[in-house]
Backbone as CSV, one residue per row, in Angstrom:
resi,resn,N_x,N_y,N_z,CA_x,CA_y,CA_z,C_x,C_y,C_z
1,MET,200.311,-15.954,-106.526,199.311,-16.934,-106.197,198.270,-16.943,-107.302
2,SER,197.872,-18.139,-107.711,196.817,-18.241,-108.710,195.776,-19.241,-108.218
3,ILE,194.581,-19.027,-108.642,193.481,-19.892,-108.250,192.997,-20.608,-109.496
4,HIS,192.879,-21.903,-109.424,192.391,-22.703,-110.533,191.069,-23.339,-110.147
5,ARG,190.127,-23.226,-111.009,188.814,-23.823,-110.762,188.792,-25.210,-111.387
6,VAL,188.480,-26.191,-110.587,188.384,-27.556,-111.071,186.926,-27.971,-110.954
7,SER,186.392,-28.490,-112.044,184.999,-28.898,-112.038,184.860,-30.252,-112.707
8,THR,184.292,-31.190,-112.007,184.013,-32.487,-112.617,182.769,-32.404,-113.482
9,TRP,182.027,-31.338,-113.350,180.805,-31.131,-114.149,181.109,-31.196,-115.642
10,ASN,182.210,-30.590,-116.063,182.557,-30.567,-117.476,182.956,-31.940,-117.998
11,HIS,183.451,-32.802,-117.137,183.898,-34.116,-117.558,182.743,-35.106,-117.659
12,ASN,181.627,-34.793,-117.080,180.471,-35.684,-117.084,179.342,-35.070,-117.904
13,HIS,179.615,-34.805,-119.177,178.639,-34.127,-120.033,177.321,-34.899,-120.103
14,GLY,177.380,-36.236,-120.153,176.158,-37.045,-120.195,175.307,-36.841,-118.960
15,LEU,175.949,-36.819,-117.798,175.244,-36.584,-116.544,174.627,-35.190,-116.546
16,GLN,175.372,-34.223,-117.058,174.874,-32.848,-117.132,173.602,-32.804,-117.983
17,GLN,173.597,-33.465,-119.129,172.421,-33.471,-119.995,171.237,-34.148,-119.300
18,GLU,171.484,-35.266,-118.618,170.407,-35.958,-117.915,169.803,-35.092,-116.821
19,LEU,170.650,-34.397,-116.069,170.152,-33.528,-115.007,169.358,-32.362,-115.573
20,ARG,169.825,-31.793,-116.672,169.095,-30.683,-117.283,167.731,-31.132,-117.787
21,GLN,167.651,-32.336,-118.347,166.368,-32.835,-118.816,165.435,-33.116,-117.644
22,ALA,165.983,-33.710,-116.579,165.155,-34.058,-115.424,164.687,-32.831,-114.649
23,PHE,165.573,-31.845,-114.522,165.261,-30.659,-113.718,165.251,-29.385,-114.547
24,GLY,164.869,-29.484,-115.823,164.898,-28.344,-116.733,164.105,-27.157,-116.243
25,HIS,163.005,-27.402,-115.514,162.164,-26.295,-115.049,162.858,-25.465,-113.969
26,LEU,163.939,-25.982,-113.395,164.656,-25.228,-112.369,165.708,-24.300,-112.950
27,PHE,166.112,-24.536,-114.195,167.112,-23.683,-114.830,166.401,-22.507,-115.485
28,GLN,166.857,-21.316,-115.222,166.192,-20.144,-115.776,166.318,-20.061,-117.284
29,ASN,167.400,-20.581,-117.845,167.614,-20.414,-119.279,167.059,-21.572,-120.095
30,GLU,166.369,-22.512,-119.462,165.799,-23.617,-120.198,164.416,-23.935,-119.659
31,VAL,163.532,-24.338,-120.564,162.201,-24.759,-120.178,161.999,-26.152,-120.732
32,SER,161.666,-27.086,-119.873,161.476,-28.461,-120.321,160.197,-28.562,-121.134
33,GLN,160.288,-29.151,-122.297,159.129,-29.321,-123.160,158.832,-30.797,-123.394
34,GLY,159.451,-31.682,-122.644,159.206,-33.108,-122.812,159.550,-33.550,-124.218
35,ALA,158.646,-34.268,-124.856,158.901,-34.798,-126.189,158.931,-33.705,-127.245
36,ALA,158.362,-32.544,-126.955,158.283,-31.481,-127.951,159.628,-30.832,-128.218
37,GLY,160.560,-30.876,-127.299,161.851,-30.252,-127.539,162.648,-30.113,-126.271
38,GLN,163.873,-29.665,-126.408,164.783,-29.536,-125.287,164.727,-28.153,-124.641
39,TRP,164.234,-27.180,-125.342,164.225,-25.823,-124.817,163.072,-25.070,-125.473
40,ALA,162.772,-23.918,-124.942,161.718,-23.083,-125.512,162.201,-21.638,-125.524
41,PRO,162.068,-20.973,-126.664,162.486,-19.573,-126.717,161.629,-18.711,-125.790
42,ARG,162.248,-17.718,-125.199,161.527,-16.751,-124.358,160.751,-15.808,-125.269
43,VAL,159.564,-15.416,-124.828,158.728,-14.537,-125.642,158.188,-13.376,-124.816
44,ASP,157.923,-12.290,-125.506,157.159,-11.163,-124.980,155.918,-11.066,-125.851
45,ILE,154.767,-10.821,-125.241,153.531,-10.660,-125.997,152.965,-9.287,-125.679
46,HIS,152.702,-8.536,-126.729,152.201,-7.171,-126.600,150.862,-7.086,-127.329
47,GLU,149.949,-6.318,-126.767,148.650,-6.108,-127.415,148.368,-4.617,-127.483
48,ASP,147.912,-4.177,-128.643,147.443,-2.800,-128.764,146.084,-2.824,-129.462
49,GLU,145.602,-1.688,-129.885,144.258,-1.589,-130.475,144.106,-2.410,-131.760
50,GLN,145.173,-2.486,-132.574,145.068,-3.120,-133.884,145.609,-4.547,-133.957
51,ARG,146.488,-4.946,-133.019,147.140,-6.250,-133.180,147.704,-6.809,-131.880
52,PHE,148.068,-8.087,-131.965,148.866,-8.760,-130.947,150.257,-8.898,-131.562
53,LEU,151.292,-8.778,-130.763,152.654,-8.887,-131.263,153.421,-9.853,-130.368
54,ILE,153.977,-10.901,-130.962,154.793,-11.862,-130.233,156.235,-11.668,-130.660
55,LEU,157.107,-11.436,-129.689,158.546,-11.297,-129.944,159.230,-12.487,-129.279
56,ALA,159.872,-13.343,-130.084,160.523,-14.546,-129.569,162.027,-14.445,-129.782
57,ASP,162.792,-14.661,-128.723,164.251,-14.663,-128.815,164.718,-16.019,-129.329
58,ILE,165.239,-16.022,-130.558,165.700,-17.264,-131.167,167.051,-17.024,-131.848
59,PRO,168.072,-16.613,-131.091,169.369,-16.386,-131.710,169.992,-17.696,-132.186
60,GLY,170.754,-17.605,-133.263,171.431,-18.777,-133.787,170.564,-19.669,-134.649
61,VAL,169.329,-19.238,-134.932,168.425,-20.018,-135.775,168.087,-19.177,-136.998
62,ASP,168.294,-19.752,-138.184,167.959,-19.068,-139.426,166.441,-18.902,-139.495
63,PRO,165.929,-17.666,-139.609,164.475,-17.464,-139.651,163.787,-18.270,-140.756
64,ALA,164.503,-18.565,-141.841,163.905,-19.337,-142.939,163.606,-20.776,-142.535
65,THR,164.222,-21.268,-141.463,164.002,-22.653,-141.021,162.931,-22.758,-139.941
66,ILE,162.395,-21.628,-139.489,161.371,-21.634,-138.438,159.995,-21.780,-139.083
67,GLU,159.174,-22.637,-138.516,157.828,-22.851,-139.023,156.829,-22.179,-138.086
68,VAL,156.035,-21.276,-138.641,154.963,-20.626,-137.888,153.660,-21.036,-138.553
69,SER,152.746,-21.618,-137.766,151.482,-22.077,-138.337,150.330,-21.762,-137.391
70,MET,149.148,-21.838,-137.941,147.930,-21.566,-137.192,146.997,-22.745,-137.400
71,ASP,146.506,-23.332,-136.309,145.607,-24.471,-136.418,144.611,-24.440,-135.264
72,LYS,143.335,-24.330,-135.591,142.240,-24.367,-134.612,142.446,-23.400,-133.453
73,GLY,142.784,-22.165,-133.773,142.948,-21.136,-132.758,144.272,-21.162,-132.029
74,MET,145.194,-22.036,-132.439,146.518,-22.129,-131.807,147.582,-21.672,-132.786
75,LEU,148.419,-20.747,-132.333,149.592,-20.337,-133.099,150.743,-21.236,-132.649
76,ILE,151.440,-21.841,-133.591,152.512,-22.783,-133.283,153.804,-22.295,-133.909
77,ILE,154.862,-22.246,-133.099,156.195,-21.881,-133.575,157.085,-23.101,-133.366
78,LYS,157.715,-23.592,-134.451,158.594,-24.759,-134.379,159.921,-24.448,-135.047
79,GLY,160.960,-25.050,-134.550,162.258,-24.899,-135.180,163.301,-25.719,-134.454
80,GLU,164.542,-25.481,-134.817,165.639,-26.200,-134.177,166.898,-25.350,-134.222
81,ARG,167.580,-25.298,-133.085,168.876,-24.640,-133.038,169.921,-25.756,-133.031
82,PRO,170.818,-25.746,-134.019,171.825,-26.809,-134.075,172.816,-26.685,-132.920
83,ALA,173.364,-27.808,-132.532,174.397,-27.803,-131.497,175.627,-27.108,-132.062
84,ALA,176.302,-26.361,-131.224,177.526,-25.691,-131.648,178.585,-26.746,-131.932
85,SER,179.399,-26.487,-132.935,180.464,-27.439,-133.261,181.808,-26.807,-132.948
86,VAL,182.748,-27.646,-132.638,184.098,-27.187,-132.329,184.976,-27.480,-133.534
87,GLU,185.607,-26.456,-134.049,186.496,-26.607,-135.205,187.919,-26.890,-134.731
88,GLN,188.716,-27.471,-135.585,190.146,-27.684,-135.335,190.444,-28.565,-134.125
89,GLY,189.564,-29.503,-133.791,189.853,-30.458,-132.733,189.797,-29.914,-131.320
90,GLY,189.243,-28.736,-131.104,189.122,-28.190,-129.751,188.003,-28.876,-128.996
91,LYS,187.732,-28.399,-127.790,186.630,-28.947,-127.006,185.969,-27.831,-126.221
92,PHE,184.718,-28.052,-125.881,184.001,-27.088,-125.067,184.381,-27.300,-123.609
93,THR,184.587,-26.204,-122.894,184.806,-26.294,-121.454,183.549,-25.910,-120.695
94,ARG,182.588,-25.341,-121.420,181.300,-24.992,-120.814,180.263,-24.918,-121.924
95,VAL,179.089,-25.475,-121.673,177.980,-25.408,-122.623,176.757,-24.926,-121.852
96,GLU,176.322,-23.701,-122.129,175.162,-23.129,-121.445,174.009,-22.848,-122.398
97,ARG,174.319,-22.673,-123.673,173.267,-22.342,-124.628,172.534,-23.599,-125.043
98,ALA,171.225,-23.561,-124.914,170.402,-24.717,-125.266,170.388,-24.911,-126.773
99,HIS,170.259,-26.145,-127.188,170.145,-26.455,-128.605,169.157,-27.608,-128.779
100,GLY,168.807,-27.848,-130.006,167.847,-28.902,-130.316,166.522,-28.310,-130.771
101,ALA,165.535,-29.175,-130.863,164.214,-28.766,-131.345,163.479,-27.952,-130.293
102,PHE,162.646,-27.033,-130.762,161.777,-26.285,-129.859,160.403,-26.173,-130.493
103,GLN,159.421,-25.966,-129.640,158.051,-25.777,-130.100,157.294,-24.995,-129.041
104,ARG,156.588,-23.952,-129.467,155.748,-23.150,-128.562,154.350,-23.076,-129.150
105,HIS,153.343,-23.085,-128.272,151.938,-22.973,-128.664,151.319,-21.784,-127.950
106,PHE,150.493,-21.038,-128.667,149.796,-19.897,-128.082,148.332,-19.937,-128.516
107,ALA,147.427,-19.978,-127.552,146.002,-19.930,-127.856,145.641,-18.483,-128.166
108,LEU,145.041,-18.281,-129.326,144.677,-16.922,-129.735,143.203,-16.665,-129.455
109,PRO,142.871,-15.440,-129.086,141.458,-15.113,-128.832,140.674,-15.049,-130.143
110,ASP,139.370,-15.056,-130.030,138.502,-14.999,-131.213,138.701,-13.719,-132.008
111,THR,139.227,-12.687,-131.380,139.427,-11.414,-132.077,140.639,-11.434,-133.003
112,ALA,141.456,-12.487,-132.956,142.647,-12.569,-133.811,142.252,-12.916,-135.237
113,ASP,142.856,-12.238,-136.206,142.605,-12.475,-137.626,143.686,-13.414,-138.160
114,ALA,143.383,-14.703,-138.226,144.356,-15.722,-138.634,144.860,-15.506,-140.056
115,GLU,144.044,-14.944,-140.912,144.432,-14.742,-142.311,145.475,-13.636,-142.482
116,GLY,145.590,-12.739,-141.513,146.496,-11.603,-141.654,147.810,-11.739,-140.904
117,ILE,148.098,-12.911,-140.346,149.324,-13.093,-139.553,150.551,-12.960,-140.441
118,SER,151.548,-12.228,-139.932,152.823,-12.095,-140.649,153.962,-12.284,-139.663
119,ALA,155.115,-12.716,-140.189,156.272,-12.955,-139.328,157.530,-12.439,-140.000
120,ASN,158.421,-11.869,-139.192,159.719,-11.370,-139.662,160.776,-11.776,-138.657
121,GLY,161.952,-12.066,-139.142,163.041,-12.408,-138.245,164.276,-11.602,-138.559
122,LYS,164.874,-11.000,-137.521,166.144,-10.294,-137.695,166.803,-10.121,-136.338
123,HIS,168.117,-10.142,-136.343,168.927,-9.951,-135.136,168.555,-10.929,-134.025
124,GLY,168.176,-12.165,-134.392,167.875,-13.181,-133.396,166.504,-13.077,-132.755
125,VAL,165.653,-12.193,-133.292,164.306,-12.032,-132.739,163.280,-12.312,-133.831
126,LEU,162.355,-13.216,-133.535,161.247,-13.501,-134.434,160.070,-12.638,-134.002
127,GLU,159.542,-11.862,-134.925,158.417,-10.962,-134.640,157.201,-11.452,-135.401
128,ILE,156.158,-11.823,-134.662,154.924,-12.309,-135.272,153.823,-11.303,-134.973
129,SER,153.239,-10.759,-136.025,152.179,-9.770,-135.896,150.844,-10.430,-136.234
130,ILE,149.906,-10.333,-135.306,148.588,-10.942,-135.474,147.544,-9.827,-135.408
131,PRO,147.016,-9.430,-136.564,146.035,-8.341,-136.543,144.737,-8.786,-135.870
132,LYS,144.012,-7.805,-135.368,142.706,-8.071,-134.764,141.627,-7.879,-135.821
133,LYS,140.567,-8.658,-135.713,139.423,-8.507,-136.599,138.709,-7.202,-136.250
134,ALA,138.068,-6.640,-137.248,137.287,-5.431,-136.992,136.151,-5.768,-136.043
135,GLN,135.980,-4.926,-135.053,134.914,-5.139,-134.077,133.570,-4.838,-134.731
136,ALA,132.638,-5.722,-134.539,131.287,-5.476,-135.036,130.651,-4.424,-134.134
137,SER,130.140,-3.387,-134.757,129.518,-2.342,-133.955,128.109,-2.785,-133.558
138,PRO,127.689,-2.394,-132.377,126.347,-2.799,-131.946,125.292,-2.159,-132.839
139,ARG,124.247,-2.887,-133.090,123.159,-2.328,-133.885,121.838,-2.685,-133.238
140,ARG,120.894,-1.840,-133.441,119.572,-2.061,-132.876,118.776,-2.939,-133.829
141,ILE,118.104,-3.906,-133.264,117.306,-4.830,-134.068,115.832,-4.490,-133.861
142,THR,115.142,-4.283,-134.936,113.731,-3.930,-134.892,112.904,-5.173,-134.646
143,ILE,111.955,-5.044,-133.745,111.056,-6.157,-133.465,109.789,-5.936,-134.268
144,HIS,109.450,-6.914,-135.101,108.245,-6.816,-135.921,107.077,-7.470,-135.192
145,THR,105.933,-6.836,-135.313,104.713,-7.374,-134.687,103.653,-7.591,-135.760
146,ASN,102.702,-8.396,-135.469,101.613,-8.688,-136.407,100.367,-7.849,-136.109
147,HIS,100.468,-6.625,-135.779,99.300,-5.763,-135.497,98.842,-5.088,-136.734
C-alpha cells in the first residue's frame, strides 16, 4: 500500500503568491512589508556595555549586495534574494523560501555612535556592530556670584 499526496496548491502558484501577500503576517516564515518588499529577514538584537549588535538571517544573499545605511537615527538594511531557478527543465513542487526585495528599519538610541558602525556577513548571517558613544561623566558646575 502506498499513499500519494495530491495538492492543488502547487498547481495554482499565482493564487499561492496572492494569498501569501494578502495574509503574509499569518505565515511565520514571512513578514509582509507592503511596497518595501516581499519578506523581511529575522533579526536578533543584543546590547552590552560597549555596543549594540544586530544579527540578521539572510541566507542566499551575497553580503556584497546588501546595503546598510544610517539616516536621521534610523539604521536601514536593504537587499534582495533572487528567486531560485530550476536547471535542466525541471519544476518546483514546493516553494517555501521567500525571495525578492527586503528592507528593515531600526531606530537607534542617542547613545549609538553612527560613525563607528561596521558590518560583516558570513554563513548567511549579517552582523552589524553599532558602538555606543562614551558616556559623559557628571560634573559639578560652579555657580558664580557678584559678591
